[in-house]
Phi, psi and omega in degrees: 000318179298322180296317179297320179296317179298317179299318180295320180296317179297320180296319180294322178296320180296321181290331184280349180298136180286166173289160179300319183293321179291324177295317178296320179299319180292320177299316180300316182296315182289330187278343184298124181061022185278341184058021181054040181289163179297321180298318177297315181298327178292316182294321188274351188307315181302315181288319180296319179294323179298312179293318182299314181295319183294322187258000177070041179229175178277168181294321177297319177296324176297321179294313180298318179297320179297320179294320176299320178299319181294322185261358182263205008272002183241146172055057174260141181218184183296333178296325177297319177296315182300312182292319184294316183274349184062053177232166179288161181294326179296317179294323177300321179293339181292346178268014184302319181296321178293321179292321176299323178296323176293325176294315179296327177283354180064026170274339172232162172217146176291140170288322178213111186296340181288338182254325178056038179239327181255145185225154170237156169262122184302148181301319182298325178294315179300315180302316181296316181297323177301326182260015179056044179241151176279130175285116182258137173292142177299146179301139183253358184234157177056041181270153165271182186296318180294319177298323177299315181288334174297320177291316180302322179300316180300319184286324176291327174298319177298319179296316181296327181272004179076016182277342176221161175267162174304323180294318177299316180300315181299317180296318179296319181293320178299319177295319178299317181292322179295331179279349185226058181291347181286343182280125183302321179303319180296314181297317181297317182295320179294323182296337182290334178061042184280156172293159188300319179297321185289316184288330176291322177294316179297320178296323176300315179300316180296317179300314182295326179287314185290316188266333186237006182054031187262106180260354179246099184262128181253169186302320184301327179287340181271348189300322186292336184265008178258159184258088176089170183294322180295320178296321179292319179297318178296318180301312180299318181296315181294320181293313184295330177277351182079013185260004179294143184299326179292331176283317181294331178268005171082024182261326175230159183210167175295144163286164181232148176233114182053040176084356180256143181293131175262103187280009177249351181227143187224161181210163172292142175282161176299327177299316180296321179296316180295317186285322190257329191242024182297331181294335184263004177056041175273117186273162173299144187225068172298329174277117177260099191274341183202151171242148176252118176264125180278138184300325183290342179269353181281134183272142177291136180219127179294137180242145182235123182231164165291165184301317182295312181295320179301319179295318180294318180294317179298320179297316181293318178298320177295321178298322185275359171297146193301314183296312181293320181300312181294321180297314181295318180301315181296320180293320179294319178299314182294336179268001178083011179271160172293144187251010175273155180239108176255127185234146179239124173251116183233152180152175185292167179298146175076012182266002173097017183296305184293316181297328177296319177300315180299318183288324175297317179297317180296316183292327185260002177069032181250131174291161179239127172263103186271121184273129174272092187302314181301325182289333181295322186279080183294150178288343180270120180302131181103327181289326182299318179299318179295321180297318180297313180298317179296325180297311180290326174299319180295320178299315180298322181292317178296318179297322180296324184270356184258148175292328179233139180302127178285172177261127175267112187252115170263098182273137183050063191274006185307324188294337184238352178233031174277190183294134178288152183274125180278135178066034181299131181241319182283163187298322183294314180296320179297319179297317179301315181295321179297316178303314183294322178296322178296316180297318178301317179294319179295324178295326177297322185263007185299130173235075184170214184231125175235132176233129176245138176244145180207147174267345189237066185296338182290343182268006185285140173290137182298331179295324176290317183302321180295331186275351176272114183289321179241131179230121180240122178267121181263111180263165174296142183295145175280180187300321182294321178288320178300323179299318180290325177295315178300319182299320182284341186253337183233120180273155172087005179271141176283168177299322179294319178299314180299315181297321182295308183292328180294320183276328186281327188240115180274076183254153174281170178299321179295321179292320178298320178297319177300314180297316180299320179294315179297320179299317180295316178298318179300318179297318181293317185284321190243346181065203179290139178236182180290338179279157180278161176305320180296319180296316180294321180294317179297323178301314180292326177297318178298317179296322180296318179293324176295317181300327182267006179071026184261354186245297179197162179281137180267128180239173180237000000 
């Protein structure tokens, strides 16, 4: 009987424990203007001990973390501690060791490790507290290869955000590798005996491929793993000359464009993938089927639409905002509907279809997985089907690892989502139909965002058309829209000049941009001439129409 009573008491005590957020709120209330006095520490001890025990920190650290929560989650510093506790700045700095311990526990992170004064509370910590859960550090021992790269991803994210130095990252990685000698990748990397700069750079290449499907690494992505500006300058020089040790030893190589070396972009060699990443089943990829464009790298560009198209684009952009997107998905799921969003942008060349996708992605913070359609259609019968399946598998994997579902972009998609061939008999036609059937099935199961652009909407298979939830037709701009495009692209034109070129030349937005660029080059090369700006602009407009075959055939 006594045992049952004890069990019941423990159960009641467990139920009576407050949530973490309410405990933090009480600590914040008691700590305000407390000067960390003994009387305050006595009063706050139950709540501070509760947080400390749950998160594996000291009671003082629990108090400091609670204050950071109150003044965060962004840009919290020692001044916030000083003002909140009503203590001097020097005394606030005396808690530096406790705050550093919170950073190591990853309950805080430096905004810039070079200054060590401003802090953020990581998003994952906030998410856990919302659900009354303890934020646990990922396990660092007995990992498989994928688990190892999951940890590496967190640390490279910290490096990119300036929360750790390259030296800190290197020390953490060495400890991680020493704790996981069972991973073949770790053994292979150690066997190479690389210098510290080289192995950190090689690890960056592996990380970008494994976690971001990024096979084209540019200099800016390498900047964080170098030690200072001089080190970065030397790295660029060695890479561009092809004399870097990782290139000479066959681990990284130039990317190529039309068979020519691209000395600004680099990738892992197939040899490196075989030797280092065999555990992850990463295959050789002479076919580069997709690039991932990060939303933060997309440049803002003003867009000009007719009123109808503008309303449709604004609606779609609003839908893809994170809060609205999640709300709509949940409602569709609860109603038994498919929760993927497949969209079709159709219209003539130069009408802004692709750029609209980029601007929607930039505004909503979504990366874009751009599909290289020609590369998917392999010359080997059977490979195309595998490529399509692998493509959607890759999209799902990227979406799983991303905070926000990325956009899967099939640009100029006519080649693979056109009308299916009836009564197909030869191998090529059968393969084409198989590819389309796979895409149709994947669209049915889509849990994310897919956008296809096409210039030839009349060639669309009706089965595809039904599966696109949103369809936006991009028409050539009318005179009023063309006038605004001209205004934004060419400086120094009068209202009459703008009105004249807008009404006289029925050009698409892309064509107007071409003319504006030629006009700018003309200004740079020749400066002011006897002709007026309007005359020079009209001259370039005439040439643009000739270039597109819209005026007359040029003969000799």
